C-alpha positions as CSV (number, residue, x, y, z in Angstrom):
1,M,2.9,1.7,21.6
2,P,1.8,-1.4,18.7
3,A,4.2,-0.9,15.5
4,D,0.3,0.2,13.3
5,R,0.2,3.1,15.9
6,I,3.1,4.7,14.6
7,L,3.8,2.8,11.3
8,G,0.7,2.1,9.6
9,A,-2.7,3.2,8.0
10,P,-3.8,-0.1,7.9
11,A,-4.8,-1.1,11.4
12,M,-6.2,2.5,12.0
13,G,-8.5,2.2,9.2
14,N,-8.8,4.3,5.6
15,G,-9.6,8.0,7.3
16,A,-6.5,8.3,9.4
17,R,-4.3,10.5,8.1
18,L,-1.8,10.4,11.0
19,N,-1.4,14.8,10.9
20,Q,-1.5,15.0,7.0
21,P,-3.4,17.1,4.7
22,P,-6.1,15.6,2.7
23,P,-6.4,16.7,-1.2
24,L,-6.7,19.0,-1.8
25,V,-9.6,18.4,-4.9
26,D,-12.5,19.1,-6.3
27,Y,-12.8,22.7,-5.7
28,N,-13.3,25.8,-8.2
29,L,-10.3,27.6,-9.0
30,F,-12.3,30.2,-9.9
31,T,-15.0,31.5,-6.6
32,T,-12.6,30.7,-4.0
33,D,-10.1,33.4,-5.7
34,A,-11.4,36.8,-4.7
35,A,-8.4,38.6,-6.5
36,L,-9.1,37.2,-10.0
37,R,-12.9,37.6,-9.3
38,E,-12.7,40.9,-8.5
39,A,-10.0,41.2,-11.3
40,V,-12.2,39.9,-14.0
41,T,-14.9,41.9,-12.7
42,R,-13.1,45.6,-12.4
43,E,-10.8,45.1,-15.7
44,G,-14.5,44.2,-17.9
45,A,-15.3,41.0,-18.0
46,Q,-18.2,40.5,-15.4
47,W,-19.9,38.8,-18.4
48,A,-17.8,35.8,-18.3
49,A,-18.3,35.3,-14.6
50,A,-20.7,32.1,-15.4
51,D,-18.1,30.4,-17.7
52,L,-15.2,31.2,-15.6
53,T,-16.9,29.4,-12.6
54,K,-17.8,26.3,-14.8
55,L,-14.2,26.0,-16.0
56,G,-13.1,26.7,-12.7
57,A,-15.0,23.6,-11.6
58,E,-14.0,21.9,-14.3
59,L,-10.4,22.4,-13.7
60,G,-10.3,21.7,-9.8
61,L,-11.9,18.5,-10.6
62,A,-9.6,15.4,-9.0
63,D,-9.6,13.9,-12.2
64,T,-8.4,17.1,-13.8
65,L,-5.5,17.5,-11.6
66,E,-4.5,13.9,-12.2
67,W,-4.7,14.7,-16.1
68,G,-2.3,16.8,-15.4
69,A,0.2,15.1,-13.5
70,A,-0.1,12.2,-15.7
71,A,0.4,14.2,-18.5
72,N,4.3,15.3,-17.2
73,R,4.8,11.7,-15.5
74,H,4.9,10.5,-18.9
75,T,6.7,12.9,-21.6
76,P,6.6,12.9,-25.4
77,E,8.1,10.6,-27.4
78,L,9.8,11.3,-31.1
79,H,9.2,9.3,-33.6
80,S,11.6,10.0,-36.5
81,F,11.1,6.9,-38.7
82,D,8.8,4.4,-39.4
83,R,9.4,0.8,-39.8
84,Y,10.4,1.4,-43.3
85,G,13.0,3.7,-42.6
86,Q,10.4,6.4,-44.0
87,R,10.4,10.0,-41.9
88,R,7.8,10.0,-39.8
89,D,8.4,13.6,-37.5
90,E,6.2,12.4,-35.2
91,V,5.4,13.5,-31.2
92,E,3.4,11.2,-29.3
93,F,1.8,12.6,-26.3
94,H,0.4,10.7,-23.6
95,P,-3.8,10.5,-23.3
96,A,-3.7,13.3,-20.4
97,W,-2.2,15.5,-22.4
98,H,-4.7,15.5,-25.2
99,R,-7.7,15.1,-22.3
100,M,-5.9,19.1,-20.9
101,L,-5.3,20.4,-24.4
102,A,-9.1,19.6,-25.6
103,L,-10.6,21.6,-22.4
104,A,-8.6,24.6,-22.7
105,V,-9.7,24.7,-26.5
106,A,-12.9,23.8,-25.9
107,H,-13.0,27.1,-23.5
108,G,-11.3,29.0,-26.2
109,L,-8.8,29.6,-24.1
110,H,-6.6,29.8,-27.6
111,T,-8.4,32.5,-29.9
112,S,-11.7,33.3,-28.3
113,P,-11.1,36.8,-28.1
114,W,-10.1,37.2,-32.1
115,A,-13.2,34.3,-32.6
116,A,-16.0,36.6,-30.6
117,P,-14.7,40.0,-30.0
118,Q,-16.5,42.1,-27.0
119,P,-15.1,44.1,-23.9
120,G,-13.5,42.3,-21.8
121,A,-12.9,39.3,-24.0
122,H,-9.0,39.5,-23.7
123,V,-10.0,39.6,-19.8
124,A,-12.1,37.0,-19.4
125,R,-9.5,35.0,-21.8
126,A,-6.9,35.2,-19.6
127,A,-8.7,34.4,-16.5
128,G,-9.3,31.1,-17.9
129,A,-5.6,30.6,-18.5
130,Y,-4.6,31.9,-15.3
131,M,-6.4,28.8,-14.3
132,L,-5.4,26.5,-16.5
133,T,-1.6,27.2,-15.6
134,Q,-2.3,26.1,-12.5
135,V,-3.2,22.9,-13.4
136,E,-0.7,22.4,-16.6
137,S,1.3,24.6,-17.7
138,G,2.9,22.3,-20.6
139,V,-0.8,23.0,-22.8
140,Y,-0.4,26.4,-22.0
141,C,2.1,26.3,-24.8
142,P,0.2,25.8,-27.8
143,V,-2.4,27.6,-26.1
144,A,-0.6,31.1,-25.7
145,M,1.1,30.6,-29.7
146,T,-2.1,30.4,-31.0
147,Y,-3.2,33.0,-29.4
148,G,-0.3,35.5,-30.6
149,A,-0.4,34.0,-33.7
150,V,-4.0,35.5,-34.8
151,P,-3.0,39.1,-35.1
152,T,0.2,37.8,-37.5
153,V,-2.3,35.7,-39.5
154,R,-4.7,38.6,-40.2
155,R,-1.9,40.3,-41.8
156,E,-2.5,38.3,-45.2
157,A,-6.4,37.8,-46.3
158,A,-5.5,34.6,-48.0
159,L,-4.0,33.3,-45.2
160,A,-6.6,34.1,-42.8
161,Q,-9.5,32.9,-44.9
162,E,-7.9,29.9,-44.8
163,W,-6.7,29.3,-41.7
164,L,-8.7,31.0,-39.0
165,P,-11.8,29.4,-39.3
166,R,-9.7,26.2,-38.0
167,L,-7.8,28.3,-35.5
168,Y,-11.1,29.7,-33.7
169,S,-12.6,26.2,-33.9
170,R,-13.3,24.7,-30.8
171,R,-12.8,21.2,-31.4
172,Y,-9.5,20.3,-30.4
173,D,-7.9,17.5,-33.1
174,E,-5.1,15.7,-32.2
175,R,-4.4,13.5,-35.7
176,F,-1.7,14.2,-37.7
177,R,-3.1,14.6,-40.6
178,P,-3.5,18.0,-43.1
179,A,-5.3,20.9,-41.7
180,P,-8.1,20.9,-44.0
181,E,-8.8,17.3,-43.4
182,K,-9.3,18.1,-39.2
183,T,-12.3,19.7,-37.0
184,G,-9.7,22.7,-35.5
185,A,-5.8,23.6,-35.6
186,L,-3.2,24.9,-33.4
187,M,-0.2,27.3,-34.2
188,G,3.5,27.6,-33.1
189,M,6.4,29.9,-33.6
190,G,9.9,28.8,-34.3
191,M,11.9,31.8,-34.2
192,T,15.5,30.7,-32.1
193,E,18.3,29.5,-34.1
194,K,21.4,28.2,-32.2
195,Q,24.0,30.8,-33.4
196,G,21.7,33.9,-32.9
197,G,19.7,33.3,-29.7
198,S,17.5,36.6,-28.4
199,D,19.2,38.7,-32.0
200,L,16.8,37.6,-34.6
201,R,18.8,39.2,-36.9
202,A,21.5,36.7,-36.7
203,N,19.1,34.4,-38.4
204,V,20.8,31.9,-41.2
205,S,17.7,29.9,-42.2
206,C,17.2,31.2,-45.7
207,A,13.9,31.5,-48.3
208,E,13.9,30.9,-51.5
209,P,10.9,31.8,-54.4
210,S,8.8,28.8,-55.0
211,G,8.3,29.4,-58.8
212,E,4.7,28.4,-58.1
213,G,3.5,32.0,-58.5
214,D,1.4,31.9,-55.1
215,R,3.8,33.7,-53.0
216,S,4.8,30.6,-51.8
217,Y,8.9,29.7,-50.7
218,R,11.3,27.0,-49.9
219,I,13.4,27.8,-46.4
220,T,16.4,25.3,-46.0
221,G,17.6,25.9,-42.4
222,H,17.9,25.1,-38.8
223,K,15.4,26.1,-35.8
224,W,16.8,25.7,-32.3
225,F,13.8,25.6,-30.4
226,L,10.3,24.6,-32.2
227,S,8.1,24.4,-29.4
228,A,4.6,21.6,-29.7
229,P,6.2,20.9,-32.8
230,M,2.5,18.8,-33.3
231,C,0.9,22.0,-34.2
232,D,-0.4,22.1,-37.6
233,A,1.2,25.1,-38.6
234,F,4.1,27.3,-37.6
235,L,5.1,30.9,-38.0
236,M,8.7,31.5,-38.3
237,L,11.2,33.8,-39.8
238,A,14.0,33.1,-42.7
239,Q,16.4,35.6,-44.6
240,T,15.8,36.5,-48.0
241,A,17.2,39.2,-50.3
242,K,15.6,42.0,-48.1
243,G,16.6,40.8,-45.2
244,P,14.4,38.9,-42.3
245,T,11.2,37.6,-43.3
246,C,7.9,36.0,-41.7
247,F,6.5,33.0,-43.1
248,L,3.6,30.4,-42.3
249,V,5.1,27.0,-42.5
250,P,2.7,24.1,-42.1
251,R,2.9,20.7,-40.9
252,W,1.6,19.5,-44.3
253,C,2.6,20.7,-47.8
254,P,-1.0,21.6,-50.2
255,D,-0.2,18.6,-52.1
256,G,-1.2,16.2,-48.9
257,T,2.6,15.3,-48.7
258,R,4.8,16.0,-45.5
259,N,6.1,19.1,-45.5
260,G,10.2,19.1,-45.2
261,L,10.1,19.7,-41.2
262,H,12.5,16.8,-39.9
263,L,12.3,17.1,-36.0
264,Q,16.1,16.5,-35.1
265,R,15.4,15.6,-31.4
266,L,13.5,16.5,-28.2
267,K,15.2,18.9,-25.5
268,E,15.4,17.4,-22.1
269,K,14.0,20.3,-20.0
270,L,14.1,21.4,-16.6
271,G,10.6,21.6,-16.6
272,N,7.3,22.3,-18.7
273,R,8.1,18.5,-19.3
274,S,4.7,17.6,-20.8
275,N,5.1,19.5,-23.6
276,A,7.4,18.7,-26.5
277,S,10.4,21.4,-27.4
278,S,12.4,20.2,-30.5
279,E,14.9,20.8,-32.7
280,V,14.3,20.8,-36.5
281,E,16.3,21.0,-40.1
282,L,14.1,22.6,-42.4
283,V,14.4,21.2,-45.6
284,Q,13.1,22.7,-48.9
285,A,9.8,23.2,-46.5
286,W,7.1,24.8,-48.0
287,A,6.1,28.0,-46.3
288,R,3.6,30.9,-47.4
289,I,5.1,34.7,-46.7
290,V,3.2,36.9,-43.9
291,G,3.4,40.7,-44.7
292,D,6.0,42.6,-46.4
293,E,9.4,41.5,-47.7
294,G,12.1,42.1,-44.9
295,R,9.6,43.5,-42.3
296,G,9.6,39.6,-40.5
297,I,11.2,41.3,-36.9
298,P,8.0,44.4,-36.9
299,I,5.6,41.8,-37.8
300,I,7.0,39.1,-35.3
301,I,7.1,41.7,-32.2
302,E,3.3,42.2,-32.7
303,M,3.0,37.9,-31.5
304,S,5.4,38.3,-29.5
305,N,3.6,40.9,-27.2
306,H,0.9,38.9,-26.9
307,T,3.0,35.7,-26.0
308,R,5.0,38.0,-23.0
309,L,1.2,39.1,-22.1
310,D,0.8,35.2,-21.2
311,C,3.8,34.8,-19.7
312,A,2.9,37.3,-17.2
313,V,-0.3,35.8,-16.6
314,S,0.7,32.6,-16.5
315,S,3.6,33.6,-13.8
316,A,0.8,35.1,-11.5
317,G,-1.1,31.6,-11.8
318,L,1.6,29.3,-10.9
319,I,2.1,31.7,-7.8
320,R,-1.5,31.4,-7.0
321,Q,-1.6,27.8,-7.1
322,A,1.4,27.9,-4.5
323,T,0.0,29.6,-2.3
324,V,-3.1,27.6,-2.5
325,Q,-0.9,24.6,-1.8
326,A,0.9,26.1,1.5
327,I,-2.4,27.4,2.7
328,H,-4.4,24.4,2.3
329,H,-1.4,22.6,4.2
330,A,-0.8,24.9,6.9
331,R,-4.6,24.6,7.6
332,H,-4.7,20.7,8.1
333,R,-0.9,20.4,9.4
334,T,-0.4,20.4,13.1
335,A,2.9,21.0,14.9
336,F,3.4,21.4,18.8
337,Q,-0.3,21.3,19.7
338,R,-1.3,24.1,17.0
339,R,-2.0,24.5,13.7
340,L,0.9,25.8,11.7
341,V,-1.6,28.5,10.1
342,D,-1.9,29.2,14.0
343,Q,1.4,29.7,14.6
344,P,2.5,33.5,14.3
345,V,5.5,33.1,12.2
346,M,4.0,30.7,9.5
347,A,1.3,33.0,9.7
348,N,3.4,35.8,8.1
349,V,5.0,33.5,5.7
350,L,1.3,32.8,4.4
351,A,0.2,36.4,4.2
352,E,2.9,37.3,2.5
353,L,2.6,34.6,-0.1
354,A,-1.3,36.0,-0.2
355,L,0.3,39.3,-1.0
356,E,2.9,38.2,-3.7
357,S,-0.1,36.7,-5.3
358,E,-2.8,39.5,-5.5
359,A,0.1,42.4,-6.6
360,A,1.2,39.7,-9.5
361,T,-2.9,39.3,-10.3
362,A,-3.1,42.8,-10.2
363,L,-0.4,43.8,-12.0
364,A,-1.4,40.8,-14.8
365,F,-5.2,41.8,-15.1
366,R,-4.6,45.3,-15.8
367,L,-2.2,45.1,-18.6
368,V,-4.8,42.3,-19.9
369,R,-7.6,45.5,-20.2
370,A,-5.0,47.5,-22.0
371,Y,-5.3,44.8,-25.1
372,D,-8.9,44.8,-24.7
373,R,-8.9,48.5,-25.3
374,L,-6.2,49.3,-27.4
375,A,-8.1,51.5,-29.7
376,D,-7.7,54.2,-26.9
377,P,-4.4,55.1,-27.3
378,A,-3.5,56.0,-23.6
379,E,-4.3,52.2,-23.4
380,A,-2.2,51.1,-26.2
381,L,0.3,53.2,-25.2
382,L,0.5,51.5,-21.9
383,A,0.0,48.1,-23.8
384,R,3.5,48.3,-25.5
385,L,5.8,49.7,-22.3
386,L,3.6,47.9,-19.8
387,T,3.9,44.4,-21.3
388,P,7.8,43.5,-20.7
389,I,7.5,45.0,-17.3
390,A,4.8,42.8,-16.1
391,K,6.3,40.2,-17.8
392,Y,10.1,41.1,-16.2
393,W,8.5,41.1,-12.5
394,N,5.7,38.6,-12.4
395,C,8.7,36.2,-14.0
396,K,10.7,37.2,-11.5
397,R,9.0,37.3,-8.4
398,A,7.5,33.5,-8.9
399,P,10.5,31.0,-8.3
400,A,11.2,32.9,-4.6
401,A,7.2,32.9,-3.9
402,I,6.7,29.1,-5.1
403,L,10.2,28.0,-3.4
404,E,9.1,29.4,0.3
405,A,5.1,27.8,-0.6
406,L,7.0,24.3,-1.3
407,E,9.5,25.0,2.2
408,V,5.8,25.4,3.8
409,L,5.5,21.9,3.1
410,G,8.6,20.7,4.4
411,G,9.4,17.2,3.0
412,N,5.8,16.6,1.8
413,G,6.4,19.7,-0.5
414,Y,10.0,18.5,-2.1
415,V,8.9,15.1,-3.5
416,E,7.0,14.9,-6.7
417,E,3.6,13.4,-5.3
418,S,3.8,16.9,-4.3
419,N,2.6,19.1,-7.7
420,L,4.7,22.2,-6.1
421,P,8.0,20.4,-7.4
422,R,6.1,20.5,-11.3
423,L,5.2,24.5,-10.4
424,Y,8.9,25.1,-9.1
425,R,10.2,23.9,-12.2
426,E,7.9,25.1,-14.8
427,A,8.3,29.5,-14.1
428,P,11.6,29.6,-15.4
429,V,9.7,29.0,-18.8
430,N,8.0,32.3,-18.5
431,A,11.3,34.1,-17.7
432,V,13.1,32.6,-20.7
433,W,10.3,32.3,-22.9
434,E,10.3,35.4,-25.2
435,G,12.9,37.2,-24.0
436,S,15.0,36.8,-20.7
437,A,15.0,39.6,-17.8
438,N,17.9,41.6,-19.7
439,I,16.2,41.7,-23.3
440,I,13.1,42.2,-21.2
441,C,14.1,45.3,-19.5
442,L,16.5,46.7,-22.9
443,D,13.1,46.9,-24.9
444,V,11.7,48.7,-22.0
445,R,14.2,50.9,-21.9
446,R,13.9,51.3,-25.7
447,V,9.8,51.5,-26.0
448,A,10.7,54.5,-23.5
449,E,13.2,56.3,-25.3
450,R,11.4,56.2,-28.9
451,T,7.6,56.1,-27.8
452,P,8.6,58.9,-24.4
453,E,4.6,59.6,-24.5
454,A,4.2,55.7,-23.4
455,V,6.1,56.8,-20.1
456,S,3.7,59.6,-19.8
457,A,0.7,57.3,-20.4
458,L,2.1,54.9,-17.3
459,L,2.7,57.6,-15.2
460,D,-0.6,59.5,-15.6
461,E,-1.9,55.5,-14.7
462,L,0.1,56.0,-11.8
463,R,-0.9,59.3,-10.4
464,R,-4.6,57.6,-10.0
465,A,-3.4,56.3,-6.6
466,R,-1.6,59.6,-5.2
467,G,-2.8,60.2,-1.7
468,G,-3.6,56.4,-1.1
469,H,-0.6,56.2,0.8
470,A,2.8,57.7,1.8
471,A,5.0,55.2,1.1
472,L,3.4,55.0,-2.3
473,D,3.8,58.6,-2.7
474,A,7.7,58.7,-2.0
475,H,8.2,55.7,-4.5
476,L,6.4,57.7,-7.3
477,N,8.6,60.5,-6.8
478,V,11.6,58.7,-7.1
479,L,10.7,56.3,-10.1
480,D,10.1,59.6,-12.0
481,A,13.3,60.8,-12.0
482,D,14.6,57.1,-12.1
483,L,13.1,56.4,-15.5
484,A,14.5,59.8,-16.9
485,K,17.7,58.6,-15.6
486,T,18.3,55.5,-17.3
487,I,16.4,55.7,-20.4
488,G,19.0,59.1,-21.1
489,T,22.2,57.5,-20.1
490,D,22.3,54.7,-17.7
491,E,21.8,51.4,-18.6
492,S,23.3,49.7,-16.4
493,Q,20.0,50.5,-13.6
494,A,17.2,48.8,-16.2
495,R,16.6,46.0,-13.7
496,R,15.8,48.2,-10.8
497,V,14.1,50.7,-12.7
498,V,11.8,48.3,-14.3
499,G,11.4,46.4,-10.9
500,G,10.1,49.8,-9.5
501,A,8.0,50.3,-11.6
502,A,6.3,47.0,-11.4
503,L,6.2,47.9,-7.8
504,A,4.7,50.9,-8.3
505,L,2.0,49.6,-10.3
506,Q,1.5,46.9,-7.8
507,A,0.7,49.4,-5.2
508,A,-1.4,51.6,-7.1
509,L,-3.9,48.8,-7.7
510,L,-4.0,47.5,-4.6
511,V,-4.3,50.8,-3.2
512,Q,-7.3,51.7,-5.1
513,H,-8.8,48.4,-5.4
514,A,-7.6,45.8,-2.5
515,P,-8.6,45.4,1.2
516,P,-6.6,48.7,3.1
517,E,-5.0,46.4,5.3
518,L,-4.0,44.3,1.9
519,A,-2.7,47.6,0.7
520,D,-1.0,48.9,3.7
521,A,1.0,45.6,4.0
522,F,2.5,46.0,0.7
523,C,3.2,49.5,0.3
524,R,4.7,49.2,4.0
525,T,6.7,46.6,2.8
526,R,7.7,47.1,-0.8
527,L,8.3,50.7,-1.2
528,V,10.7,51.6,1.0
529,D,13.6,49.4,0.9
530,G,11.7,46.9,-2.6
531,A,10.5,43.7,-2.6
532,P,12.2,41.7,0.5
533,A,14.6,38.7,0.0
534,A,13.0,36.1,1.7
535,L,8.9,36.1,2.0
536,G,7.8,36.0,6.1
537,T,9.1,39.6,7.0
538,L,6.1,41.5,7.5
539,P,5.9,44.3,10.1
540,S,3.8,43.0,13.1
541,G,0.2,44.6,13.8
542,L,-1.1,43.2,10.7
543,D,-3.9,41.3,9.9
544,F,-2.4,38.0,8.6
545,A,-5.5,35.7,9.5
546,G,-7.9,38.2,7.7
547,I,-5.1,38.5,4.6
548,I,-5.0,34.2,4.5
549,E,-8.4,34.1,4.4
550,R,-9.1,36.3,1.4
551,A,-6.2,34.4,-0.6
552,M,-8.1,31.2,0.5
553,P,-11.7,31.1,2.4
554,S,-11.4,28.0,4.5
């Protein structure tokens, strides 16, 4: 056989692929995702279908996908000083970062539910964010922080009047200049300090009244993590005489001078590499108080609940994209004279990836629906308890699912030219952001102890699916007792019980809304022995081909 038949494409023409799949480009992330489309309709945002279809098409374009890749290849650079030795404290991003962020802002993924409230607005926004994170997760950080910051900013009438029109703007402005001179603004957060971590009461940054008579303060201290440091302002905690207090800290002072946020370094991170995460020293930084002095932590909890919600949505998006990549590869790759997708053991793996993806999506969007209906007391209770449950479970399942998808591609999935390594590295940030697993599960326990009616709201939600599957009924009987035991005495079982609650709601949602064969497969394989350690272990006799086709139409 001639060497060029083995080694080279040149002699074979541009159309030859040597058993390699074509690039997955120029497809619509919304119209090809049945679980997402149905969730959008079911949870009250059908009115947004046309806009989501447009966004799904934009995100699937070859150019957009390349922007996401380029933003991660060309990581941010910190410029601490200018040529004259004056402090500059700027982070330079690749143009692809700005293109992706401009696309997200143009579609209102940062603040649309607040700027244009209507039934289903949070669901519609979450659907767009779920698709965005499949293409580029770094820009999701300032988008999510801005989304979570709005309810906090609204607490102060003067701050709301000044900042909300900028945050609501859909005109992204990358320029580093005072916010009043820009077409739009984004907002970040800086809570964590090196000595405290998740224990925010241990923060030592100190705020003292500025004496200017406008509720302004000067903050001196240090923040261990300040992500997206080119945002226009940040919500931060600092100690006052009355305890931890929330402040809004702009990048520029009212007189047009640069505020005392001295960026010390950018963190070298496992993933989320397109986004800059900095360490910052606060040197008499000008700030405005938000809410009552000494009540900073309860105020911040509201913001953190919205960002935890986004962690659950983002993780579902990552699982979805990994599943899509695996199915696409298996449909175009041949081994041992058969397509991979037609080989029973591979079909089992792909079908189980599809199960994980659909269940994660259903859980995330049921949670988002609660945020659209907080005026309903039952939905408000459900949101408070379900937020950490969904955050914990979707974030825990994402790395395992993405790794399994990567293995479907084999060596092709392990190299950086594939986007699977990037998805895999992105997954852990959702788990550690806004509270890692133990913090989250203890929060579930704390909510259940202090607000037992929230547990009742969850159990009422689950009871709607009783009779839909025998395994689910048995699981609910055990869960009721487990919740009571863990809340009352046994803290060591918090993770197991929280995971059991997440599985119960996923199963309940699938039993009520998914195709029967898919719901049956989930209940039979998750509710008896718990979630499998390795995917691809579905029992025989299931409609693997149908489950795969639903996940990614041919």
